[in-house]
N, C-alpha and C positions, 0 to 999 in steps of 0.2 A: 504494500500499499503506499502510495506516495504521501509525502508530507502535507501537501495542500489538499489531499483527500480526507485528511482527518478532521473531525468535526468536534465542536465543543471541548470539553475538557481533555479529550485525547490529543489534542493539539501539543499538549505538553509531553507527550509519551513517544518518543521515537520507536520505530519498529525495531526490536531487539529479537531476532528470531532465534538466537542461540541462547538467550538468557533464561535461567531457571528462577522465575520471579514468582513472588507470592502476592496475590491481588486480593482486595476486598472492595466489593461494589456494594454500596448501601442504597436501598430503595430506588434504584435507576435501572431498571431491566431494559430500557431502550439502549443501554450501552453495551449490553452482554455480548451481542453478536459481534460487534465491531472490535471490542477489545479482544475477544477470542481470536478474530482474524489477525489483529495486530500483534498478539502475543501468544502464538500457538503453543508455546512449551510451557507456559506460565500455569502455577496452580492458582485457581481462581474461586473465590467463595462470593456468593450473593446473599446477602442478609436482607429480609423483608418482613413486615408484619403480617402481609397476606398470605393466606394458604390458598393458593390458586393453582389449578391443575394445569393450565397452559404455561405458567411459569416453571412448574415442576417438570413439565416435560421438555421445555426449552433449556433448562438447566442441565437436564439428563443428556440431551442431545449434544450439548456444547461441552461435557465433562466439566460442569461447574458445580461445586458443592453448594447446596441450598441450606441457608440457616434461617430459622423462623425466630423472630424476637424484635423487640423495640429498641433501637439503638440508643434513644434518649433516655431509657430506664435501665434495664438488665440485660439487653440482647447482645452487648458486646462480649467477645472473648476476654479471658482475664490475663492470658500469658503476654509477657512483654516481648517486644521485638519481633513479631512474627510476620508482619506485612511489609512489603517493599512499596506498594502502591495502596493508598485508600481512596476511593472515590466517593465522596459524599457531598453531592452537589447542593443539597438544601440545608445543611446544618446552620449556616448563617442566617438563612431565610426563615425557617420554621422550628428548629430545635428549641424547646422551652428554656433549657439551660445550656446554652450554646458554649459558654466558656468551660464548664466542667465537661462537656462532651468534647470539645477541642483538646482538652488535657487528656482524656482518655484515649482519643485516637492517636495522639502524639506517643503516649505509652506503648501503643501497639506497633508502631513504626520501627523498622530496622534503622541502624545508622545511616544507611543510604537512602532511607525511604522518604516518600513525601505524600502529602495530603492534597488531593485536587478537589476544589469546592468553586462556588461562584456566588455572587450578590447581585441585588439590584441597586443601582447607583442612585442615590439620592440627589446627586448634582446634575442628573439628567435633566435637560432642559424642560421636557414634558412635565417632569415631577416638579420642577421648580415652578412652573406655570400654574400647576394645580395648587401648590401651596401659597401662591401670590393670590390666588382666588379665594383663600380659605378652606380648600378641599384637602382632606387628609387621607390619601389612598393606601396608607400602611397599617390598616386595622389587622388584618389576618397575616400580613408578611412584613418582615423588616427590610428597610433600605439603609444603605451604608454609604458613607464616603471612603474613598480608598485609605485616607489617613486613619480612620476608625479601625478598619480591618488589619492595618499594619499593626497598631497598638494592641489589638486583641491577641492577634497571632504572636506577636511578641511576648505578651504576657503568658501565653500559653505555651511558650518555650519552643517555638519555631524559630529557625536561624536564618533562613534565606526565604524571601517572598518574592514571587515574579507574578506579574499580570500580564494577561492578554485580552483585548476587547472581543466580546462575543457577538454582540448586536450594536453596530455603530452606524449613526446616520449623518454622513458628511454634508447632506443637503439642508440640514436644518440650520436656520441662522441662529447665531448666538452673539451677534454683535450687541444687542442691547443689554444682555447679561454682562458681556465684558466691559461695556462702559461704566457699569455700576460697581465694577471692581471682582467680578468673577474670573479667576484664572482659567484658561482652557488647555492646561497642560495635558499632553498626550490625547487631545480632543476628548477630555473627560466629559465635558458638558454635552457631548453628541453621543455618548455612550450609555446604553441602556443596561447592559450587563457586562460585569467584569468577571473574567475566569482567574483563577488564583491557583498558583502552585506554591504550597508552603512545605518547604524541606525541613527535615529533623535537624540536619547539620548544614553548614555551608560547604559547598562544592568541594573545596580543597581539603577540608577536613574529613568528609566523606571518603575522598579518594584515598586518605592516608589510612583510614579505618579498615579499608577493603583489603589491604596488602598483607597485613599481619593479623594474628588472632587477637582476641581482647586481652588473653593472659599475657602474651607478648608486650602489647602496647602498655598494658597497666605497669609491668616491671619496668619497661623503659621510661615511662614518665616518672616512676618512684625514683630511679637513679639520677634522672635529670634534675628532679627537685632537690634531692639530697645534695647535688654539687651546687646548684643555685643557692641554696641557703647555707653553704660552706660547712657541711655535715661530713666529716671524715673525707675531705675532698680528694685526697690522693688515692686512697682507697677505693672511692666509689668511681673515680675516672678510669682506674685500672679495671674494675668490675665491668664498667659500661663498655670498654674496649673488648673484653673477653666476651660480653653477652652479645655485642654486634657481630663478632667474628662467628660465634656459635650459632646464631639464628640468621646469618647471612644477611644483615641489615646494611643496606649500601649507604654511602655517604649523603646523596642528595636527599634520600628518605629521612635520615636521621636530622639533617640540618632543616627540612621543612618541619619535621616532628617537633625540634627545639623552638622554631618561630611559633608554633601553636600552643605549646604547653609552658615555655619559661616566660615569666612576667618581666623581668628585669633586664634591660638592654645590656647592662654591663656584664651580667651573668651569661647571656647569649653569646657575646663576643668571647668571654673566657671560656666558655665550653667549647666553642668552634676552633678556638686556638690550640685546645689541648686534647682534642680527639682526632 
């Protein structure tokens, strides 16, 4: 499937035909066929509150695990770090306690994992026109501005947030709103729906975590922190060198790791000079 053929939230998912990924789709059966086509080797689970024979048959035909439950209550799995991708398009729009739910979804993501969701843009010109007339169209649905979403996801411990427009109307005039001080960055005033990719880790950190096991990374961080805080420095430098040799940790990886875990710049320089 070509990139420009991917629709909606799947625009964030490149076709990785060799990847053994785990995916959770929540209450969006319209994505199931396409995500199976995009990721034929992935293990996919579909969580829904509805017991529907057609959905059950679709999941069976696509080799998708069917889970029944309410994700806003007790329907989510409890094990940490089990999904590489979670697609939950309505969590910001309808989930009663969206913040708690976002935290729980973060708990389920692997270190390289990311959440895919979307929101209705409160700065969309048609919404602003409604508000100007005293009409409030957000009784049953929530509307957000991008900065609200960034703050919420940041509080829910997502480290990297990316946006793409889903429905954008370039022919709508925004001149009047710009004149009274509304910025139209990224055509925000003309965008009805923003798509969101919220990653558990920043891309560079995620790449570092994929190369070595959690145990190796934990010991490496321990040794670096002991050197950083001048605890048995010579002994720990020697231990670090031996550990890197035993685990075949190459210099570029080690220096990138130092940049991520060592806080003090003088300690970074010291470590790099002595290893």
